[in-house]
matplotlib code that plots the C-alpha trace (Angstrom):
import matplotlib.pyplot as plt

x = [-10.4, -13.2, -12.8, -15.0, -12.7, -9.6, -11.2, -12.3, -8.8, -7.3, -9.8, -9.1, -5.3, -5.5, -7.7, -5.2, -2.3, -4.0, -4.9, -1.4, 0.1, -2.4, -1.0, 2.5, 1.3, -1.0, 1.9, 4.2, 1.6, 0.8, 4.5, 5.1, 2.2, 3.4, 7.0, 5.8, 3.7, 6.7, 8.9, 6.3, 6.0, 9.7, 10.7, 13.3, 13.3, 15.7, 14.7, 16.7, 14.8, 11.8, 13.7, 14.7, 11.3, 9.6, 11.9, 11.6, 7.8, 7.6, 9.7, 7.5, 4.4, 5.8, 6.6, 3.1, 1.2, 3.4, 1.3, -1.9, -0.2, 1.1, -2.3, -3.9, -1.4, -1.6, -5.4, -5.5, -3.1, -5.0, -8.3, -6.7, -5.2, -8.4, -10.5, -8.0, -10.1, -13.2, -11.3, -10.4, -6.9, -5.0, -7.8, -10.2]
y = [26.0, 25.1, 23.1, 20.3, 20.0, 19.8, 17.2, 15.2, 15.3, 14.3, 11.4, 10.1, 10.4, 8.4, 5.7, 5.4, 5.2, 2.5, 0.5, 0.7, -0.5, -3.2, -6.0, -5.6, -5.4, -8.5, -10.4, -9.6, -10.5, -13.9, -14.8, -13.7, -15.9, -18.9, -18.5, -18.1, -21.3, -23.1, -21.9, -22.9, -26.4, -27.0, -25.1, -23.2, -19.8, -18.0, -14.3, -13.8, -16.7, -14.4, -11.7, -13.4, -15.0, -11.7, -9.8, -12.3, -12.3, -8.5, -8.3, -11.0, -9.1, -5.9, -7.5, -9.0, -5.9, -3.2, -2.8, -2.4, 0.0, 2.1, 2.2, 3.3, 6.1, 7.3, 7.2, 9.2, 11.8, 12.1, 12.5, 15.1, 17.1, 16.8, 18.2, 20.9, 23.6, 22.4, 22.7, 26.3, 25.7, 26.8, 26.6, 28.9]
z = [-2.7, -0.3, 2.8, 1.4, -1.6, 0.6, 2.8, -0.2, -1.7, 1.6, 2.1, -1.4, -0.9, 2.3, 0.8, -2.1, 0.3, 2.4, -0.7, -2.0, 1.3, 2.0, -0.3, 1.1, 4.7, 4.3, 2.7, 5.5, 8.1, 6.5, 6.1, 9.7, 11.0, 9.0, 10.2, 13.8, 13.5, 12.1, 14.9, 17.5, 16.0, 15.6, 18.7, 16.8, 18.3, 16.0, 15.5, 12.3, 10.6, 9.9, 8.0, 4.8, 4.0, 4.8, 2.5, -0.3, 0.1, 0.1, -3.1, -4.7, -3.7, -4.9, -8.3, -8.6, -7.5, -9.0, -12.2, -10.2, -7.8, -10.7, -12.3, -9.0, -8.5, -12.1, -11.9, -8.7, -10.1, -13.4, -11.5, -9.3, -12.2, -14.3, -11.4, -10.5, -12.2, -10.3, -7.0, -7.8, -8.9, -11.9, -14.4, -12.5]

ax = plt.figure().add_subplot(projection="3d")
ax.plot(x, y, z, "-o")
ax.set_aspect("equal")
plt.show()
């Protein structure tokens, strides 16, 4: 397996990992900002107030994005296995 093939596989794997993590991270960020704004406006500075909305938001985002995430992982894996012979793997 050439160096270029390894770099390409690693690059694509990192892009897939980032794209899978992005919806959950953005959801957590937006909920955190909204809770922080609400705490600043109401002057309620309870640190535990942020955990439950974030957890519920993350679970909801995971439920919404899970089909897309699964298709993305399956697509990456099938492309990787289909090109295995081109990379000099088992089929060569």
